[in-house]
C-alpha positions in Angstrom: 49.7 121.8 7.4 50.8 120.0 10.5 49.0 117.7 13.0 50.8 118.6 16.2 49.9 116.2 19.0 51.1 116.3 22.6 50.8 113.3 25.0 50.7 114.2 28.7 49.3 112.9 32.0 46.1 114.4 33.2 47.8 115.1 36.5 50.5 117.4 35.0 50.1 121.1 35.7 51.9 124.2 34.6 51.4 127.8 35.8 48.6 126.7 38.2 46.5 125.0 35.6 46.2 121.5 34.1 48.9 121.2 31.4 46.3 120.4 28.7 44.5 123.6 29.5 47.8 125.6 29.4 48.7 124.2 26.0 45.2 125.1 24.6 45.5 128.6 26.1 49.0 129.1 24.7 48.0 128.0 21.2 44.9 130.3 21.3 47.1 133.3 22.3 49.3 132.6 19.2 46.3 132.7 17.0 45.7 129.0 16.5 42.1 128.6 15.3 41.3 125.5 17.2 42.6 122.6 19.4 41.3 119.7 21.3 42.1 117.6 24.3 41.2 114.0 24.5 41.3 111.8 27.7 42.3 108.2 27.3 40.1 105.4 28.6 43.0 102.9 28.8 46.6 102.6 27.9 50.2 102.2 29.0 53.3 104.4 28.7 57.1 104.0 28.6 57.0 102.4 32.1 54.7 99.6 30.9 52.1 100.1 33.6 48.5 99.6 32.4 46.0 102.2 33.4 42.2 101.9 32.8 39.3 104.2 33.6 37.2 102.6 36.3 35.0 103.8 39.0 37.8 103.3 41.6 40.6 104.8 39.4 42.3 107.7 41.1 42.2 110.9 39.0 45.4 111.8 37.2 46.6 108.4 36.0 45.4 108.5 32.4 46.9 110.1 29.3 45.5 113.2 27.6 46.2 113.9 23.9 46.2 117.6 22.9 46.2 118.2 19.2 46.2 121.1 16.7 46.1 121.3 13.0 48.3 124.3 12.2 50.8 125.6 9.7 54.6 125.4 10.1 55.0 128.9 11.5 52.5 128.4 14.3 53.8 124.9 15.1 57.3 126.3 15.4 56.1 129.2 17.6 54.1 126.8 19.9 57.1 124.4 20.3 59.4 127.4 21.0 57.0 128.6 23.7 57.1 125.2 25.4 60.9 125.1 25.2 61.2 128.6 26.7 59.3 127.3 29.7 62.0 124.5 30.1 59.2 121.9 29.7 59.7 118.5 28.3 56.6 117.2 26.7 56.4 114.3 24.2 54.9 115.3 20.9 54.4 114.1 17.4 54.4 116.4 14.4 53.1 115.1 11.1 52.5 116.7 7.8 48.8 116.4 6.9 46.4 117.3 4.1 43.2 119.0 5.1 40.0 119.7 3.3 36.3 120.0 3.6 33.4 118.5 1.6 
């Protein structure tokens, strides 16, 4: 199994919708059983600028992490779908062990 995580800006859009929503919809259409989007409360990226959630913060400046726990085949299919759209999205793909108690 893979943990496939995408790190995007909340202001990024694709096909007329927020990018995090597009990623979730694309994964769902491939048959992925679940995915989640998490909005950051603070952080900085490659440019070193610190962003924090405050009352006065303008929308769209914080990061969103979108993640899926999926098998190799679905991970490859989702990444290929992103490539076919000529999109460049930073992601991390890790091998994970899953289970339930």
